[in-house]
N, C-alpha and C positions, 0 to 999 in steps of 0.2 A: 721676379714678379713684374708684370707690366703696369706702369703708372697710368692712372685714369687720365683721359684726355681733357685738357682745359676746355671750358665751355666756349662756344663759338658765338659770333655776332652775325645775325641774318638781317638784311634790310630788304624791305618789300616796296616796290612801286605798284600800287594796287589799281591797275588799269582795267577798263572794260565794263564798268558798271552800266554805262549807257548802252553799250553793245548788247550786253546780256538782256536788258529790258527790251531793246528794239526787236531782237530776235523772237521775243515772246509777245510782241504787240502790246507792251506795257509802257507807262510813262517812265521817263528817266529817273524820277524820284524813287520808283520801285526798285530800280537797279541799285541805287545807293543804299536803300534799306537792306537789300539782300547782301550787299557788300559789307555793311556793318556787322551783320550776323556772321558772315564768313570770317571776318577779322576776329570776332569773339571766339569762334571755333579754332582758329589758327593760334590764338594766344593760349588756349587751353592745351592744344597739342604741343606747342613750343615749351610750355612749362613742364611737360612730361619727357622732354628730350634734352640732349646735351647742348642746349642753347641758353647762353647766359644773358644775351641782349637781342631783342627784337625791335627794330626801328622801322616805322611805317610812315609812308608819305600820305598824310591825311588830307591836307589842304595847302596848295601852293600859293605863293604871292600872286601868281597869274590867274588863279581860279576866281578872283573877285569879279572878273568881267563876265562871268556866266550869268544867265538869266536870273533875276532876283528871286523868283520862286524856287529855283533849284538851289541857289545859295542858302536860302532860308532853311530849306529841308536838310541840306548837308550840315548846317550849323546845329540843327536840332539833333541830328544823329551823333555829332561830336559831343554834344551835352550828355547824351545817353551813354556814349562810350566812356567818358570820364566819370560817369555815375555808376559804373560797374564795380564799385569799390568792394562789395561783399565777395564777388566772384574772384577778384584779384587777390583778396586777402586769403580766400580759401585755397588758392593755388600758391601762396607765399610769393606773389608777384608784386612788384612795385611799378608805378607809372611815372614817367617823366614827360617833359615837353621841350621841344626846340622850335624856335621861330623868332620873328622880330620881337624884341623885348617890348612889353606893353607900354612902357613910358618913353620909348624912343620915337622920333619923327618917322612917319610912314607906317607905323604899326596900325593894323586894322582889326585886330581881334576884339569882338564885342565884349562889354563888361560881363555879360552873363556866362560867356565862355571862359573868360579869365577866372571868374569865381569858381567854375567847375574844375578847371585845371588845377588851381591852387589847392582846392579841397581834396582832389584826388591824390595829388602829390603828398600832401600832409598825411592823409589817412592811410597811405600804403607805404610810408617812408621806412617803417621798421622791418618790412619784409626782406628776406635774404635770398630769394630765388630769382626767377626771370625778371629782367628789367625791360619793360615795354616803354619805348619812347615814341611819342606821336609828334611828327613834324606838322605843325599847323601855322598858317601864315608864314610859310617857310620857302626860302629860295637859297640854293647853295652859293650863287654868286654874291648875293646880299650878305650872306654869312662870311664869305671870304673877304669881301670888301671891308666889312665892319672890323674883322679881326686884324686886317692889315692896318687900317686906320688907327686902331687902338694901340698897336705896337709903335706906329710913327709918333703918336701923341706922347707916348711914354718916353720918347727920346732914344729908344733902343734901336739897334740894327735889326732889320727884319730877318728872322731865321725860321726854319721849319718848326722848331720847338716852341718859339714864341707865338707863331701863327696858331699852332695847335692849342696853346694855352689860352688863347683868346677866342676860341670857337664858342658857339652858344652854350654847349655843355662839354667842357674839356674832358670830363670823365668818361665820355663814350669812347670805347676802344675802336681800333681799325675794324672795318667790316670784312668778314671772311667770304660771304657770298651775297650777291644782289639777285633778288627775284623780280622779274618783269613779266607781267601777265598780259593776256589778250593779243598775243602775236606781234607786239611791238618790240623790235630789236634795237632799242635805244635806251639811254640811261635817264634822259631829261635832267632838270636842274636839281638833282638830288644827291647830297652827301659827296660832292665831287672831290673833296679833300680826303674824306674818311675811306673812300673806296679804292684807293690806290693799291693795286695788287690783288684785289678781290676777284673771286670767280663770279661769273654771271650766268644765271639760270633763266633762259627765255622759255615761255610756254604759250601755247595757243589758247589755253583755257582763259576765260575771263575771270576776274577776281572772285565774283560770287561762286564760281565753280572750283576755285582753288581749294585743295583739301590736304589732309595729312600725308597722303601718299605722295603728292607733288612736293610737299615740304621735305619729305625724306629724300626724294630725288635731288633736290637742291643741296641738301646737307651732304649728300654723297660726293658732291664735287669738291668739297673741302678736304685738302690733304691733312693727314694727322699732324697735330702740333707736338712739339717737344715740350714736355712739362719742365717747369723751372724748379 
């Protein structure tokens, strides 16, 4: 009898909200709204597939320089995203967050987003299905620098295992496939440590147009794992 395949880890760089809106003659904020709805749909689809972890690039450390009105709108959408607790519970999905810790220098996550994040994590903690991790106020270089500094301060020699143990969320497994939408064939500053060896799925579709069929195409790139 063939053993069931272990769940995989999919990471998404959700690019193209602005392009989606521009092509339709709409404000950029409308593109972000459509992108948030697309993410909700992908989370539902992922929960029904052999995906154990879905990590998405919600807001980078570089995004704070965007126009203030756009940033405010994106923040409101993230509050809404972290507020989808009933839907996550119905799918047996839990939510997590990675980014600059709230109490460390340089962190910019507003208190109302911090509160939404903490509540969502607590209210979905007992679910045993899909783990949705949202990277907010996140940059991979900052994560790697912090992890290395923590190892140095501990007095230990820097090793790959110790760097991994000091990432924002050490429990996140290596990524199996990275998705990048909107025709951009680059990775950006996202999970640079965790994606070593991952497949990469590039698509011309903007994020609001990304759907379950495209998700299946990305999953198809992953070679079958050997169950332990």
